[in-house]
KELODO-913208 format. One record per atom (N, C-alpha, C, CB): x, y, z; residue in three letters. Coordinates in steps of 0.02 Angstrom, whole numbers, plus 50000, padded with zeros to 5 digits. Each point is the difference from the previous one (the first is absolute). Glycine has a CB too. Layout:
BEGIN
XYZALA;...
END
This chain:
BEGIN
498054771246693MET;500265006450023MET;500714999050024MET;498845004050031MET;501624999549938ASP;500704999350021ASP;500215006350038ASP;500254992649901ASP;500385007750118ILE;500265005350042ILE;499965006849966ILE;500764991750054ILE;499315008549880ASN;499975006449964ASN;499295003050001ASN;500934996049926ASN;498564999750073ASP;499325002550006ASP;499895003050070ASP;499604991349918ASP;500675005450132PHE;499945002550069PHE;500365006750007PHE;499934988250042PHE;500665012449928ARG;500385006350002ARG;499625005649965ARG;501074993650004ARG;498635004949940SER;499625005049963SER;499395002250040SER;500394995049892SER;499275000350138LEU;499415001650041LEU;500205004350060LEU;499464989349964LEU;501095009050067THR;500255003950057THR;500185007149979THR;500434989550052THR;499885011249890THR;500185006749975THR;499375004249986THR;501054995149950THR;498465001850019VAL;499385003649985VAL;499645002050064VAL;499904993849891VAL;500065001850157LEU;499675001550064LEU;500385005550037LEU;499584988250007LEU;501085011649991GLY;500395005350032GLY;499895006749967GLY;500854991550030GLY;499115008649904LEU;499875006249963LEU;499305002750018LEU;500764996149906LEU;498754999650097LEU;499325002150018LEU;499975002850071LEU;499554991449921LEU;500815005550125CYS;500025002650068CYS;500345006850002CYS;500034988350044CYS;500515012449920PHE;500355006449997PHE;499555005449972PHE;501094993949987PHE;498585004749958LEU;499565004949969LEU;499415001850046LEU;500334995649887LEU;499434999550150GLY;499465001350048GLY;500235004650056GLY;499524988949973GLY;501085010050053ILE;500265004350053ILE;500125007049973ILE;500544990050055ILE;499745010749886VAL;500115006549970VAL;499345003649988VAL;501054995849945VAL;498455000750030GLY;499345002949990GLY;499695002350065GLY;499864992849901GLY;500225003450152TRP;499735001850065TRP;500375006250027TRP;499694988050022TRP;500975012149971ALA;500395005550027ALA;499845006649965ALA;500904991950028ALA;498955007949909TYR;499865006249963TYR;499265001549993TYR;501054998049939TYR;498524998250095SER;499285001349995SER;499825006150041SER;499784987749982SER;499685015450000ARG;499775006050035ARG;499784998450071ARG;499645004949890ARG;500124989150122ASN;499754998150066ASN;500574999650051ASN;499074993749946ASN;501545004850032SER;500564999350046SER;500355006650014SER;500144988449958SER;499735016750004LYS;500365006350006LYS;499945003150069LYS;499815001849879LYS;499594998250150LYS;499905003150066LYS;500434996650053LYS;498825003149966LYS;501174990350036GLY;500404996450049GLY;500745001149991GLY;499114991650006GLY;501125008549932PHE;500715001249987PHE;500215007050019PHE;499954991649908PHE;499615013350080ASP;500155006950019ASP;500055000750076ASP;499425004149896ASP;500144992650139GLU;500035000250074GLU;500644996750025GLU;498744999850005GLU;501444994649966ALA;500614996550021ALA;500625004149983ALA;499424989049983ALA;500575014649962ALA;500585004049980ALA;500105005950048ALA;499814996749881ALA;499665005750149ASN;500055005850045ASN;500094998050073ASN;499295006249921ASN;500734987450095LEU;500104997950069LEU;500645002550032LEU;499344990049971LEU;501235010249994PRO;500615002550032PRO;499945007350021PRO;500654991849932PRO;498915012050037PHE;499935007050015PHE;499465001450052PHE;500385002449885PHE;499284992550137ALA;499475000950050ALA;500325001550068ALA;499234992149936ALA;500485012750098ASP;500265002050065ASP;499564997050054ASP;500465010849953ASP;499664982950062ASP;499594996550050ASP;500424997750060ASP;499234996449909ASP;501365006550102ASP;500414998150057ASP;499675001750066ASP;501015001649930ASP;498595003850071ASP;499675002050062ASP;499434995450019ASP;500315011649974ASP;499444984549979SER;499424995750015SER;500204993250028SER;499395005949909SER;501264992750094VAL;500224993650026VAL;500105000650075VAL;500564997049890VAL;499064999350151PRO;500085000750072PRO;500674997250023PRO;498764999250013PRO;501565004550032GLY;500634997750028GLY;500595001449956GLY;499384991550057GLY;500525011949887HIS;500555001449954HIS;500315006750020HIS;499444993549906HIS;501195006350113ASP;500355006050022ASP;500385002949941ASP;500104995550119ASP;499735010749862THR;500335003049943THR;500605004350019THR;498914999949942THR;501225000650124ARG;500585004150022ARG;500644996249986ARG;499315005550089ARG;501214998249892HIS;500654996949988HIS;500384999950066HIS;500035004049880HIS;500354990850129ARG;500394999250062ARG;500715002249991ARG;499284990750033ARG;
END
């Protein structure tokens, strides 16, 4: 096994990892969590944080 075999193996493993991540990201099971995370900036939860003063000085 020479360095070119190692490089080829690394490339194939990297491609498989990439395809696995893409498949996970676009799966139906992940959609709910991603939708919740996408709406977090619009959540109005400033009142639920104790000690958080929303008045401007």
